[in-house]
Backbone as CSV, one residue per row, in Angstrom:
resi,resn,N_x,N_y,N_z,CA_x,CA_y,CA_z,C_x,C_y,C_z
1,UNK,2.041,-36.963,-65.557,1.843,-37.773,-67.075,0.767,-37.250,-67.487
2,UNK,0.672,-37.221,-69.147,-0.413,-36.798,-69.848,-1.574,-37.695,-69.899
3,UNK,-2.721,-37.301,-70.216,-4.068,-38.048,-70.065,-3.584,-39.029,-71.064
4,UNK,-3.338,-39.098,-72.521,-3.024,-40.284,-73.289,-2.171,-41.114,-72.579
5,UNK,-0.825,-40.785,-71.910,-0.254,-41.749,-71.225,-0.724,-42.431,-69.796
6,UNK,-1.676,-41.471,-69.355,-2.695,-42.431,-68.264,-3.442,-43.502,-69.067
7,UNK,-3.936,-43.002,-70.170,-4.971,-44.054,-70.645,-4.150,-45.294,-71.098
8,UNK,-2.830,-45.048,-71.665,-2.089,-46.359,-72.374,-1.725,-47.211,-71.165
9,UNK,-1.200,-46.378,-70.184,-0.987,-47.178,-68.751,-2.029,-47.853,-68.349
10,UNK,-3.194,-47.518,-68.409,-4.452,-48.091,-67.719,-4.726,-49.006,-68.890
11,UNK,-4.424,-49.051,-69.921,-4.950,-50.094,-70.878,-3.662,-51.179,-70.942
12,UNK,-2.469,-50.820,-70.546,-1.574,-52.098,-70.288,-1.836,-52.780,-69.120
13,UNK,-2.252,-52.168,-68.122,-2.090,-52.614,-66.696,-3.581,-53.741,-66.882
14,UNK,-4.481,-53.452,-67.494,-5.934,-54.096,-67.671,-5.579,-55.454,-68.676
15,UNK,-4.410,-55.293,-69.304,-4.065,-56.575,-70.319,-3.109,-57.374,-69.377
16,UNK,-2.618,-57.234,-68.114,-1.926,-58.160,-67.472,-2.336,-58.869,-66.591
17,UNK,-1.943,-59.981,-66.387,-2.174,-60.899,-65.233,-2.323,-60.395,-63.844
18,UNK,-2.890,-60.862,-62.728,-2.941,-60.028,-61.805,-1.641,-59.957,-61.042
19,UNK,-0.952,-61.344,-61.378,0.659,-61.557,-60.871,1.260,-60.227,-61.296
20,UNK,1.393,-60.256,-62.656,2.143,-59.180,-63.384,1.770,-57.874,-62.834
21,UNK,0.330,-57.686,-62.639,-0.089,-56.232,-62.090,0.639,-56.129,-60.882
22,UNK,0.766,-56.810,-59.986,1.334,-56.647,-58.700,2.850,-56.625,-58.834
23,UNK,3.643,-56.914,-59.633,4.798,-56.867,-60.113,5.134,-55.150,-60.553
24,UNK,4.281,-54.917,-61.375,4.208,-53.561,-61.967,4.237,-52.651,-61.058
25,UNK,3.276,-52.876,-59.975,2.849,-52.060,-58.885,4.283,-51.806,-57.883
26,UNK,4.747,-52.713,-57.621,6.147,-52.951,-56.879,7.329,-52.123,-57.455
27,UNK,7.510,-52.250,-58.519,8.263,-51.598,-59.466,7.995,-50.201,-59.514
28,UNK,6.645,-49.871,-59.503,6.296,-48.308,-59.602,6.746,-47.801,-57.893
29,UNK,6.149,-48.558,-57.006,6.617,-47.989,-55.680,8.153,-48.049,-55.414
30,UNK,8.895,-48.839,-56.005,10.241,-48.735,-56.052,10.974,-47.745,-56.609
31,UNK,10.468,-47.369,-57.826,10.710,-45.990,-58.531,10.236,-44.555,-57.816
32,UNK,9.035,-44.822,-57.017,8.612,-43.836,-56.731,9.420,-43.440,-55.377
33,UNK,9.917,-44.300,-54.646,10.567,-44.142,-53.289,12.112,-43.563,-53.710
34,UNK,12.556,-43.891,-54.742,13.702,-43.177,-54.982,13.846,-41.548,-55.244
35,UNK,12.558,-41.356,-55.407,12.655,-39.496,-55.745,12.405,-39.211,-54.199
36,UNK,12.576,-39.782,-53.268,12.525,-38.906,-52.059,13.978,-39.245,-51.190
37,UNK,14.889,-38.231,-51.298,15.996,-38.189,-50.586,15.913,-38.208,-49.140
38,UNK,16.583,-39.125,-48.572,16.327,-39.348,-47.059,17.802,-39.548,-46.328
39,UNK,18.029,-38.831,-45.217,19.431,-38.840,-44.854,19.264,-40.019,-44.186
40,UNK,20.454,-40.834,-44.194,20.757,-42.196,-43.554,20.596,-41.965,-42.340
41,UNK,19.836,-43.271,-41.885,19.556,-43.332,-40.184,19.534,-44.979,-40.000
42,UNK,19.526,-45.270,-38.620,19.620,-46.974,-38.572,18.433,-47.229,-39.361
43,UNK,18.701,-48.457,-39.968,17.320,-49.186,-40.616,16.506,-49.742,-39.731
44,UNK,15.184,-49.707,-39.866,14.156,-50.256,-39.142,13.994,-51.619,-39.442
45,UNK,14.571,-52.490,-39.266,14.410,-54.118,-39.945,13.068,-54.718,-39.338
46,UNK,12.303,-54.705,-40.676,10.967,-55.186,-40.728,11.153,-56.713,-40.632
47,UNK,10.712,-57.603,-39.773,10.989,-59.279,-39.601,10.504,-59.918,-40.689
48,UNK,11.011,-60.998,-41.438,10.589,-61.526,-42.557,9.569,-62.796,-41.987
49,UNK,8.588,-62.414,-42.633,7.320,-63.319,-42.257,7.644,-64.687,-43.074
50,UNK,7.088,-65.732,-42.564,7.048,-66.818,-43.328,6.223,-66.977,-44.586
51,UNK,6.645,-67.614,-45.676,5.933,-67.521,-46.961,5.833,-66.261,-47.597
52,UNK,7.082,-65.504,-47.453,6.886,-63.953,-48.231,7.008,-64.020,-49.498
53,UNK,6.542,-63.354,-50.633,6.520,-63.113,-52.046,7.806,-62.463,-51.997
54,UNK,8.276,-62.551,-53.318,9.254,-61.852,-53.593,8.885,-60.025,-53.844
55,UNK,7.753,-59.808,-54.009,7.294,-58.439,-54.376,7.230,-57.947,-52.662
56,UNK,6.546,-58.951,-52.040,6.467,-58.158,-50.677,7.773,-58.101,-49.969
57,UNK,8.865,-59.044,-50.461,9.893,-58.885,-49.522,10.560,-57.381,-50.340
58,UNK,10.511,-56.910,-51.299,10.945,-55.689,-51.866,10.331,-54.731,-51.280
59,UNK,8.995,-54.736,-50.930,8.347,-53.571,-50.194,8.807,-53.317,-48.777
60,UNK,9.141,-54.756,-48.277,9.359,-54.659,-46.778,10.893,-53.916,-46.595
61,UNK,11.616,-54.427,-47.363,12.907,-54.059,-47.511,13.405,-52.615,-47.830
62,UNK,12.558,-52.113,-48.783,12.116,-50.507,-49.110,12.017,-50.077,-47.777
63,UNK,10.913,-50.480,-47.014,10.416,-49.811,-45.736,11.428,-49.982,-44.713
64,UNK,12.344,-50.895,-44.757,13.371,-51.066,-43.687,14.436,-50.480,-43.849
65,UNK,14.816,-50.098,-45.055,15.849,-49.276,-45.536,15.482,-47.868,-46.372
66,UNK,14.741,-47.071,-45.916,14.470,-45.874,-46.498,15.396,-44.912,-46.932
67,UNK,16.413,-44.950,-46.685,17.565,-43.971,-46.688,18.257,-44.397,-48.170
68,UNK,18.043,-45.682,-48.655,18.833,-46.022,-49.831,18.117,-45.648,-51.175
69,UNK,19.210,-44.974,-51.977,18.490,-44.718,-53.187,18.514,-45.820,-54.250
70,UNK,16.978,-45.956,-54.042,16.353,-47.067,-55.082,16.906,-47.353,-56.401
71,UNK,17.212,-46.113,-56.995,17.670,-46.309,-58.389,19.165,-46.706,-58.383
72,UNK,19.843,-46.780,-57.828,21.193,-47.436,-57.669,20.964,-49.002,-57.458
73,UNK,20.063,-49.129,-56.916,19.704,-50.745,-56.899,18.792,-51.303,-57.743
74,UNK,18.074,-50.306,-58.679,16.932,-50.963,-59.396,17.771,-52.321,-60.585
75,UNK,19.028,-51.987,-61.090,19.451,-53.035,-61.765,19.645,-54.551,-61.216
76,UNK,20.056,-54.279,-60.166,20.317,-55.516,-59.318,18.809,-56.187,-58.914
77,UNK,18.161,-55.291,-58.142,16.688,-55.675,-57.931,15.743,-56.412,-59.132
78,UNK,15.993,-55.677,-60.466,15.281,-56.138,-61.440,15.973,-57.560,-61.733
79,UNK,16.899,-57.649,-61.881,17.565,-59.135,-62.366,16.933,-60.089,-61.244
80,UNK,16.993,-59.885,-60.137,16.716,-60.822,-58.802,15.080,-61.151,-59.432
81,UNK,14.373,-59.963,-59.641,12.875,-60.262,-59.616,13.121,-61.262,-61.155
82,UNK,13.713,-60.886,-62.078,13.664,-61.755,-63.351,13.863,-63.106,-63.160
83,UNK,14.759,-63.161,-62.348,15.393,-64.704,-62.055,14.271,-65.500,-61.538
84,UNK,13.459,-64.592,-60.622,12.388,-65.455,-60.029,11.023,-65.591,-61.008
85,UNK,10.815,-64.778,-61.680,9.511,-64.903,-62.363,9.735,-65.453,-63.666
86,UNK,10.893,-65.158,-64.714,11.180,-65.761,-66.032,11.997,-67.060,-65.924
87,UNK,12.812,-67.282,-64.751,13.765,-68.466,-64.386,13.071,-69.533,-63.674
88,UNK,12.260,-68.966,-62.681,11.758,-69.978,-61.940,12.608,-69.980,-60.559
89,UNK,13.441,-68.765,-60.447,14.429,-69.311,-59.123,13.624,-69.143,-57.975
90,UNK,13.818,-69.946,-57.226,13.238,-70.132,-55.482,12.932,-68.811,-55.056
91,UNK,11.689,-68.340,-54.394,11.586,-66.906,-53.941,12.324,-67.001,-52.732
92,UNK,12.415,-68.147,-51.820,13.409,-68.137,-50.817,14.933,-67.549,-51.035
93,UNK,15.180,-68.155,-51.829,16.998,-67.865,-52.236,17.037,-66.459,-52.822
94,UNK,15.767,-65.897,-53.588,15.909,-64.607,-54.247,15.850,-63.502,-53.203
95,UNK,14.836,-63.601,-52.042,14.713,-62.875,-51.224,15.911,-63.075,-50.120
96,UNK,16.939,-63.987,-50.271,18.022,-64.041,-49.171,18.971,-62.996,-50.151
97,UNK,18.910,-63.216,-51.008,19.879,-62.194,-52.130,19.393,-60.952,-52.003
98,UNK,18.237,-60.604,-51.980,17.488,-59.157,-51.809,17.955,-58.475,-50.251
99,UNK,18.003,-59.447,-49.310,18.310,-59.022,-48.279,19.901,-58.653,-48.145
100,UNK,20.603,-59.314,-48.808,21.957,-59.201,-48.663,22.224,-57.859,-49.745
101,UNK,21.783,-57.884,-50.919,21.726,-56.471,-51.495,21.209,-55.325,-50.680
102,UNK,20.250,-55.154,-49.991,19.579,-54.145,-49.224,21.269,-53.690,-48.316
103,UNK,21.507,-54.802,-47.576,22.104,-54.617,-46.349,23.641,-53.853,-46.958
104,UNK,23.926,-54.458,-48.174,25.224,-54.135,-48.509,25.317,-52.774,-49.163
105,UNK,24.231,-52.107,-49.704,23.766,-50.869,-50.275,23.748,-49.853,-48.830
106,UNK,23.233,-50.643,-48.042,23.285,-49.605,-46.642,24.838,-49.300,-46.181
107,UNK,25.523,-50.661,-46.006,26.809,-50.434,-45.522,27.665,-49.664,-46.492
108,UNK,27.322,-49.628,-47.739,27.859,-48.714,-48.508,27.958,-47.009,-48.377
109,UNK,26.733,-47.019,-47.996,26.218,-45.453,-47.846,26.771,-44.955,-46.261
110,UNK,26.672,-45.898,-45.569,27.442,-45.636,-44.056,28.775,-45.416,-44.454
111,UNK,29.651,-46.122,-45.166,30.572,-46.162,-45.117,31.255,-45.055,-45.847
112,UNK,30.620,-44.746,-47.041,30.810,-43.051,-47.749,30.623,-41.864,-46.752
113,UNK,29.430,-42.188,-46.010,29.281,-41.056,-44.989,30.585,-40.995,-43.802
114,UNK,31.138,-41.925,-43.563,32.225,-41.938,-42.508,33.430,-41.222,-43.399
115,UNK,33.510,-41.429,-44.375,34.573,-41.013,-45.256,34.475,-39.126,-45.461
116,UNK,33.400,-39.062,-45.371,33.232,-37.662,-45.690,33.394,-36.516,-44.630
């Protein structure tokens, strides 16, 4: 990123609430993770803690399923995050959907691998 781009990003971040800064960081980590191609392996499921935030769930699931291409999941993940933040959808239900999303993408990846 150019120096002017970095300055602009820092300025934008400084204008956001703490919650929005955490959301932006979660998405940045999500995007960063997609740049690392990883061969499919068994997921290392990290147990879901009580009272988990949606952002923490995305991080936990990303670590549990490092073999997934996060770019392919970005639209669905963003939609769920938006439902939670903008539409007030309960975090527990959003996290349930995120867990299903990650598992579905993992199963798709494994099935494609079996077909080749």
